[in-house]
N, C-alpha and C positions, 0 to 999 in steps of 0.2 A: 679436466677443463669440463666447464657446462655447454651443454648442446640442447637442441631442441627434437623430439620425435614424434611420430604419429603411434601413439599406444593403443592396440587393440585390448578391450576387456573379457576377449572371449565368449562373449553373450551377444554379438551384433552391433557393438557401439564402439567407437575409438575418442582420442581427444588428444591434442597437441598438447605435450608434455615436456618440463624443462627435466634432462637427466644429465648424468656425470659419467663422461668417458675418460677412462684412464689410459696411459701409456701403452703402446703394444709392446709385449715380450716376446722375446724368441721368433718364431716363424710367423707373428702377427705383423699388420698393417694396419696404421689408420688412414682412414680416406676421408676427405672432405667432398659430401656428396654435391654435384653441380645439378644433375637432373635425375630423376626417378621416373621411368616408364609404368603406367597403370594396366593391370592384366586383372581378367575376373577372377582368377585366384586369390587376389589382393582383397578384392572383397568378400571371397569365400573365407579368406583366414581370419575376419571378423567373427567367426563362428567356430574357431577352432578349440574354445572352452579353455584357454587360459590366456593370461596376458603376454603380448609379443609386441616388439616393434616391428610394424609393417615395412612392406615391400622387397621386392624380389629383383628387379631390373633398376641399373644404375650406372653413371659414368661420373668420375671427379677426379680430385686431384689428391696424389699421395700425400700426407703432413708428417708422416714419421713411421720407422720401422724397426721391427726386434732385431736384435743382435745377429741373428742366424739368418735373417733374409739378403737375399743374394741378386734377385731378378729386377728390382725396383728401388727405388730411391726417393727420396722428399721432392716433389716438383712434379713428378711424372704423372701424365695423363693415363686413368686406367679405365677400364669397362669391367664393370663387377659380373661374377660368374658364379652360379651356385652349383654347379657341377663340379664339384670341389676333387678331384681324383688323389688318392693315397700312393698310386704307381705301385702297389706291393701284392694288392689281392686279386684273386682268379680274374676279374673282370677288367681291371686295370690292365695285366697283362696281356688282355685279349684285344688292347684297346677299346674296350666298352668304357670309358672312363665316366659316361654318364650314369652308369648304373654301379658306380664304385659301392663296393661290399662293406666298406667302412665309413667314409665320409658323405656318403649321399644323403641329404635331408628326406629324400622320398624312400630309397631303398632300404637304408641301414637305421633312419630314423625312424620308420614303422615299428620296428623290432625292438626300440628300447622303452625301458619303463617310463611313464609320466615322470617327469621333472629332470629328464634326462635328455642330452643332445648329442648327435653324431659328433665323431672327433674329427670332422670338417668345418666344425664351428670355433671360433674363437672362445679363451676362456668367459666363461658368464660375467665372473665378476669385473671384466672389464668396460661393462655396463650396468649402471645401478640406475633404477627407478625407485624413488623414495628410500633411497639406500640399501635396496635389495636388487641382488643380479636380476636380468631378465634377458629373456631369449631374443634372438633376431630372427625373423622369419625367413626362413630357407637358407639359415646360416649367415645372412648378410645383413638383413634390415636395412633398405635403403631408402627409407622415407623417414629419414633421418638428417640431421644437418653433417654429422660425422658419425663413421660407425668403425668397428676394429674387426677385421676379418682375416682368415687365414693368406696367408701368400699365394696359395693356387688358388685363391678366390678373386685376383686381379689378374687380368692381362694389359699389359702397357701397349700403348698405340702412340704412333705419331701424325698418322693422317689428319688433316685441315677438316674438320667435320664437329658440326654444332653439337655440345654436351646432348641436347634435348635427343638428337639422331643417334648418337651413339648409345644412350642409354637403353634403348629397345631393342638393342643388338642382344641385350643379356636374356631375354629369355623369348619374346612374342616372335620377334625376327628370327632367332634361331632354332624355334621350334618349327615354324611353318616350312623355312627355308630348307631346312635339314630333313625334315620328313619327306620333303621332296625330291632332295637329292642324295640325302646321305641313307634313308631307307628306303624309299621306292625306287630310286635311281632309275628317275623318268628318261625314257630312250628320245632322241629326237625325232620328229615327225608323229608322236603319239597324241593319244586322247586322255583327258583328264578331266573329271567332275570334282568342284571343291562345294562340300556341303556345308556352308556357315563363312559367311566373308566378314568376320572380325578381323581384331589385328591377326592372328595364326592365320586363317583361311587367307588374306591377301596374300602373308607370305609364301602360303604355299602354292597360291599364283603365280608369286613373282618367280619362286623356284622350278616353276614348270616352264614359264616363259624363258627363263635362263637356259634351262635344260633342252630347248628347242621344241618344245611341244607345239604341235600347229593347231588342235583345238582344245579352248580350256575353258570349260563350262562353270559360271559362277552360279550357284543356287544359294538363293535367301529369301527369307520374307520381308523384309526392309529392302525399299526400292533405293535408298539414299546409300545402302551398302553395296546394291550392285553396281551403280554408277561408279562408287570408289573401285570396284572391281575392274572395272573397263580401265582405268588408269593405270591399273598395276599389271594389266597383261589378258583379262578375260576376252575371249572371242565372242563368246555367248552370255545369255543371261538367262535364269530361269525362275520366275518372282514366285513363291511357293504361296498357294492357297492354305489358310489356318486349317483347313478341313482335309487336305491332302493326307490322309492317314498313311505312316510309313513310308511317307514320298511315293506313292505308287504313280501317281501321274506325273510327277517330276522325273521319274525314272523312266517312262515311257518316252519322254521327251529326250531324255539322255541318248537314248536308244534310236529315237528318229536321227538326232544329230549326229550320230555316231554308225550312220547308215545300217542300225537294227542291230548290230552286235554287241553294243555296249562299249564304255570307255574302256581304255588301256588301264588305268589306274582312277580310283575314287577315293575321296578323304574325306573324313567326318570329324568337324572343326567346332561343334555346337556343345558337346557335353551333356544331350538330352540322352538319356539312355534309350528313350522310346527310337532314338535313331541310329543305335548303336548297331544295327543289321544294315541300313540304308545302304552304305556304300558295296556291299557286298551284291545287291540287286542291282547296280549302276554297271558293274564292270563285266567283260566279256568272258568268255571261257578262257580259263589261265591267265586272267587280269589279276590284277592286285588292290586290295581293299586296303587302307590305312585309317585306323581310330587314332587319331591324332590328340584328342582332348581330354583322353584320361576319365574314360566313364569308369566308375568303380562299383557299380551297381548291379545286378542280377539282370541279365538280358535273356529273353527266350528267343532262341535264332533258330528259324527253319533250314534243317539241314540241307536241302534242296536247293538252298540260295548258294552252296560250294560247287555246285555242279556246274562245269569240271574243272578241276586241276585250278581253283580259284585260290588266292593267298589272301590271309586277312592277318594283320601286325598291329601292335600295339606299342609304337615305340615313345621312349620318354625324352624328352628336350632336341629331337631331332639326333640322337645318335651323336650329340654335341662332344667334341674333343677340344676344348677351348683355345688352347695355346695354336691348334692350327687352324680351327674353323672360324674363329673372331678374324684374324687377317684375311682370310680369303674375302668375308662378308666386306671387309673395310677395303679391300682392292676392287670388288666388284662396284662398290659405292664410288670409288674413285673412278673407275672406269664409264659410270652414269648406267650403269646395267642393274645394278639393286638400288632401288628408289628408297629411301630414309627420310630425307626433308620432307619429302612428299606425303609421307605416312603418318607425321607428327600433326596429327589436324590441328590441335589447340594445347597451347599450354598454359600452366595455371599456377598461380602464386602458391606456397604451401598453405598459407590459409584457409585457400578456397579448394582444399582436399574432399569436401564433402561436395561439391558441385562437380568436382572433375569426377568422382564415382557415381555420381546421378546422370551425368552424361554419356560414361561408358556404357551405364545399363537401358539406357535407352537408343544406345547404338548410334549415337551421334558423331563419333570419331571413329577413324582408323586406329590411331593411337592418341591418348592423352598424356601429356608428360607434366610431373611438378619440376617448375624450374627456380631452384634456390639463389635467393639475392647473394 
């Protein structure tokens, strides 16, 4: 069948192009994408040096399945997920499905030679662009009207929820909420500082609120994002001055808000290398600092920031266990605890993807979502 996809050229540009999508085989599933959330990683992937189908957040409807698929059938609503556990490796046996040694596009994919993809990726030949197989971003390529993925890349759901809201669970919501709840394990009555209040940071704030934190301090340059943070659970806000090197002034304000001891937990959600050490300075002795955004550059840290007994952790995808965590998130949504509809600030048609990226980079949205006809 013919479909349309956003194709990155690997040099910073993308175009909407016609592709061929071939029937799923074995343990593969063909999904008609209904909505795809946008994340800064999608914009970063424009520069990955190779052609790919963009997108790694999405929700849709199963259209066809391979003969080995048992958990979904045509017509099922599914949320796509890029942490695709193999179930056999050491990390999967330890329930660290998000860092599967075989299927993860991050963990396993980084070890593969150029031109090869992890075993979590459906066969490249299922999708052809200009007659040649093309890789799908993070194994799933959701910025496409149709995609073929592994069975473990879809989570079936029956919750009454707009596809636009379901789509953002795929990464931004799971990463933020999971970092707060699965990784930091925020305790009731605690204090939390969140640096960067984009889509991921807002979900850290939601996770902190749902966990019972009583002081949730949102920290950002952008006053619009600070207003959004209040809606999702922030009790205090700090607007950062651009001249505040290493957030020293913001750190002092955090300590004043938390009676000078520092926060119990602090989260860095900006991906700015210069702020990699900032959450360590904001937490009290024996506090927990979480580097959510995945900084992958050399960072110089003053070791005195670890004094005393502080924990610094860099989780991937909020320690996501898709078949366990997605239903939890959907149940919280049904109860009204997890705000998803409110997080979708703007929806866009597929042909307006460039505008959606521009709005994201300008910090206008909590989450922008592409909605397919």
